[in-house]
Backbone bond lengths (Angstrom), bond angles and torsions (degrees), N, CA, C in turn:
res aa  C-N    CA-C-N  psi(-1)  N-CA   C-N-CA  omega(-1)  CA-C   N-CA-C  phi
1 K - - - 1.426 - - 1.525 110.22 -
2 A 1.269 119.03 136.31 1.434 123.90 -178.87 1.538 111.90 -70.10
3 V 1.323 115.92 142.22 1.443 119.35 176.95 1.507 111.27 -68.16
4 V 1.339 115.52 -51.36 1.468 121.19 179.12 1.528 110.15 -112.59
5 S 1.311 115.17 128.89 1.421 120.21 -178.32 1.488 111.60 -96.07
6 T 1.335 116.64 76.45 1.457 123.04 176.64 1.550 107.56 -131.21
7 Q 1.331 110.51 158.76 1.479 118.16 174.41 1.512 106.44 -88.82
8 S 1.329 114.99 158.20 1.482 120.90 -179.63 1.523 110.60 -60.39
9 T 1.323 116.37 -37.07 1.503 118.32 -178.73 1.533 109.72 -68.31
10 G 1.308 117.84 -35.34 1.437 120.55 177.17 1.531 112.99 -65.81
11 V 1.307 116.30 -39.62 1.436 121.83 177.37 1.507 111.37 -66.19
12 L 1.317 117.31 -42.39 1.467 120.96 178.29 1.546 112.28 -66.52
13 S 1.313 114.28 -38.04 1.457 119.69 175.18 1.524 112.05 -64.13
14 L 1.307 116.67 -40.51 1.453 121.18 178.82 1.518 110.77 -66.09
15 C 1.367 117.66 -41.53 1.427 121.06 178.98 1.533 110.75 -64.98
16 G 1.335 115.08 -36.81 1.493 117.71 174.74 1.477 111.71 -62.29
17 Y 1.304 119.62 -40.60 1.453 122.56 175.15 1.516 111.31 -57.12
18 G 1.325 115.50 -46.13 1.455 119.55 178.94 1.504 114.70 -64.56
19 L 1.321 116.06 -32.20 1.474 120.60 178.53 1.540 110.59 -73.61
20 F 1.301 118.46 -21.72 1.457 119.11 177.63 1.551 109.15 -66.28
21 G 1.334 117.72 -40.53 1.438 121.62 176.15 1.516 111.57 -62.77
22 T 1.371 116.85 -38.85 1.411 121.97 176.44 1.502 111.61 -63.97
23 L 1.308 116.19 -45.03 1.487 121.09 178.87 1.508 111.42 -62.31
24 L 1.300 117.37 -43.72 1.462 122.40 178.88 1.521 110.09 -63.93
25 C 1.289 118.88 -42.39 1.456 124.57 179.92 1.531 108.96 -62.92
26 M 1.290 118.50 -47.09 1.516 122.39 -178.31 1.494 108.04 -66.30
27 F 1.358 119.03 -42.61 1.436 122.74 -177.22 1.552 110.54 -60.83
28 L 1.357 114.13 -50.71 1.471 119.29 -177.53 1.547 110.43 -63.54
29 S 1.300 118.62 -44.06 1.446 119.95 -176.39 1.522 114.31 -77.03
30 T 1.309 119.92 -21.69 1.469 123.37 -179.16 1.484 111.75 -92.97
31 L 1.287 119.43 -53.29 1.485 121.69 -173.19 1.508 113.59 -85.51
32 L 1.293 118.25 -32.66 1.480 117.44 -177.29 1.519 114.47 -88.20
33 I 1.334 117.85 -31.15 1.467 120.24 176.71 1.544 107.08 -117.64
34 A 1.282 112.19 113.07 1.509 119.06 -176.66 1.561 112.47 -98.15
35 S 1.277 117.19 8.67 1.453 118.28 -178.69 1.564 109.86 -84.05
36 A 1.326 113.84 171.24 1.468 119.83 -174.51 1.546 108.34 -82.56
37 S 1.310 119.35 -5.63 1.467 120.38 -175.70 1.498 110.32 -75.17
38 N 1.303 114.49 139.28 1.446 119.96 178.87 1.534 113.08 -97.29
39 L 1.332 116.51 3.29 1.436 122.43 -177.69 1.555 111.15 -59.09
40 F 1.283 117.15 -44.55 1.463 121.07 -177.38 1.536 110.27 -68.97
41 F 1.375 117.36 -37.07 1.428 120.13 175.69 1.507 112.01 -61.24
42 Y 1.370 117.11 -47.92 1.468 120.11 -178.77 1.575 110.64 -68.20
43 A 1.305 117.23 -26.97 1.480 118.33 176.55 1.530 108.68 -70.14
44 T 1.302 117.54 -47.24 1.491 119.18 177.29 1.490 114.43 -68.41
45 W 1.354 116.61 -31.18 1.401 120.85 175.18 1.503 109.98 -66.82
46 G 1.340 116.33 -38.06 1.447 120.88 179.83 1.530 112.78 -68.61
47 V 1.309 115.99 -36.71 1.466 120.68 -177.71 1.531 110.42 -83.75
48 L 1.337 116.32 -60.56 1.454 120.31 -175.33 1.541 114.20 -75.15
49 G 1.341 114.94 -44.76 1.454 116.96 -179.16 1.487 115.50 -67.36
50 V 1.324 115.67 -43.04 1.448 119.69 -179.74 1.554 111.41 -70.31
51 S 1.333 117.70 -37.49 1.426 119.14 177.01 1.533 114.58 -64.77
52 S 1.319 117.97 -39.77 1.444 121.28 176.40 1.555 111.16 -71.03
53 A 1.344 114.95 -34.20 1.491 119.04 179.86 1.542 109.45 -68.88
54 V 1.310 116.08 -41.37 1.471 120.39 179.77 1.506 109.51 -64.17
55 R 1.335 116.84 -42.31 1.453 122.15 179.98 1.540 110.63 -62.78
56 M 1.303 116.73 -45.73 1.480 120.08 178.91 1.522 109.16 -63.85
57 G 1.332 117.64 -43.18 1.448 119.41 -179.32 1.514 113.01 -65.12
58 Y 1.350 115.04 -37.20 1.448 119.21 178.55 1.554 111.25 -64.14
59 I 1.297 116.08 -43.60 1.479 119.83 177.54 1.517 112.43 -60.21
60 F 1.334 116.16 -44.96 1.472 119.35 176.43 1.522 110.05 -63.65
61 L 1.312 118.05 -40.88 1.478 120.56 179.12 1.516 111.25 -63.57
62 D 1.311 115.93 -40.42 1.439 120.16 -178.24 1.560 112.76 -69.53
63 R 1.309 116.98 -28.39 1.483 121.24 -178.01 1.537 112.80 -94.16
64 T 1.323 117.25 5.62 1.456 120.92 -179.64 1.537 109.02 -96.05
65 A 1.310 115.97 135.47 1.463 122.37 -174.50 1.577 109.80 -70.01
66 V 1.314 116.51 -43.98 1.462 121.09 -177.63 1.523 107.78 -100.92
67 R 1.357 119.53 125.41 1.452 122.04 -172.23 1.547 112.08 -64.48
68 K 1.320 116.55 -38.25 1.489 118.31 178.02 1.505 112.54 -61.87
69 Q 1.310 117.24 -41.34 1.437 119.87 179.01 1.548 108.68 -70.63
70 G 1.336 118.52 -33.09 1.441 119.45 178.20 1.554 112.27 -65.82
71 V 1.295 114.39 -37.17 1.525 114.49 179.14 1.515 109.11 -67.27
72 T 1.354 117.99 -39.03 1.465 121.13 175.02 1.489 113.23 -58.33
73 V 1.347 114.62 -51.10 1.472 120.29 -179.26 1.544 110.60 -62.30
74 A 1.320 116.67 -44.26 1.468 120.00 176.85 1.486 113.93 -58.43
75 A 1.330 117.59 -43.08 1.452 121.15 178.66 1.472 112.27 -66.66
76 I 1.339 119.22 -40.37 1.476 122.50 177.84 1.525 109.73 -64.50
77 V 1.313 119.05 -47.66 1.440 123.57 -178.31 1.521 110.10 -60.07
78 A 1.382 117.87 -48.09 1.432 120.16 179.78 1.536 114.10 -63.36
79 S 1.354 115.22 -40.19 1.469 120.10 -178.76 1.472 109.94 -66.77
80 V 1.331 118.97 -46.82 1.451 121.50 179.48 1.524 112.41 -60.49
81 H 1.358 116.81 -41.07 1.440 121.93 178.79 1.542 110.84 -60.52
82 L 1.349 117.51 -47.14 1.422 121.36 -177.37 1.521 112.33 -69.32
83 L 1.321 115.67 -39.05 1.484 119.65 177.78 1.520 109.60 -68.81
84 F 1.266 119.50 -33.04 1.512 121.47 175.40 1.512 111.18 -61.61
85 I 1.351 117.62 -41.82 1.466 119.63 176.56 1.513 111.07 -60.16
86 L 1.324 116.74 -46.93 1.496 119.29 178.47 1.493 111.06 -62.77
87 Y 1.324 118.62 -39.48 1.439 121.89 178.87 1.543 109.66 -60.31
88 L 1.320 117.44 -46.42 1.495 119.97 179.39 1.535 111.35 -62.53
89 K 1.293 116.67 -39.09 1.453 120.08 179.46 1.548 111.97 -61.94
90 F 1.292 117.57 -47.94 1.461 121.17 -178.13 1.553 113.03 -72.12
91 V 1.300 116.68 -34.36 1.482 119.56 175.90 1.482 109.34 -68.47
92 Y 1.339 120.53 -37.69 1.450 122.33 176.35 1.519 109.79 -61.35
93 H 1.299 119.44 -42.37 1.442 120.04 -176.49 1.548 109.85 -69.89
94 K 1.282 119.30 -36.34 1.441 121.26 176.80 1.547 110.50 -64.18
95 T 1.336 115.77 -44.48 1.447 120.12 178.54 1.518 111.29 -64.23
96 Y 1.300 117.58 -39.47 1.459 124.23 179.33 1.510 112.20 -62.08
97 E 1.336 114.32 -45.80 1.493 121.41 179.78 1.506 111.37 -68.63
98 A 1.326 118.18 -36.47 1.437 120.04 176.80 1.538 110.31 -67.85
99 A 1.327 116.66 -38.20 1.511 118.28 176.51 1.480 111.84 -66.82
100 A 1.302 117.45 -33.69 1.482 121.91 179.89 1.513 110.54 -69.16
101 K 1.330 117.02 -31.07 1.505 119.02 177.90 1.508 109.95 -74.09
102 I 1.311 116.31 -36.09 1.478 119.86 -175.33 1.587 107.90 -75.22
103 N 1.296 117.36 -48.88 1.449 122.12 -174.67 1.532 109.55 -134.79
104 P 1.366 117.07 82.86 1.435 119.44 -171.50 1.592 112.40 -74.92
105 I 1.337 119.59 -8.57 1.451 121.11 -178.51 1.505 111.26 -78.95
106 H 1.343 116.97 -42.93 1.468 120.80 -172.93 1.543 116.19 -91.03
107 V 1.324 116.06 -3.46 1.475 120.90 176.46 1.468 108.96 -98.55
108 R 1.308 118.25 125.44 1.471 118.70 -177.53 1.512 114.13 -68.17
């Protein structure tokens, strides 16, 4: 018996919804705030990232037959989503710093 009763298109659609929060978080923290402070990123991550992670976790929890398994699945989905946003943030900074070392004139 399947743990989560969803179709693959529903799961992909839900992940796309979660990535919209990620995209908005990265856009706001990168383009609107050009300082070296991470405070604005963590604030948008806390609002947009957590809200989309909670929504995704709740949908997985709601579609799970056994409540205990649903809590586990929801926690895993929310954790992976939030950690993915942090991963993208730090990979972007490493790439940005490497580009600045190679060509310091064209990188702001």
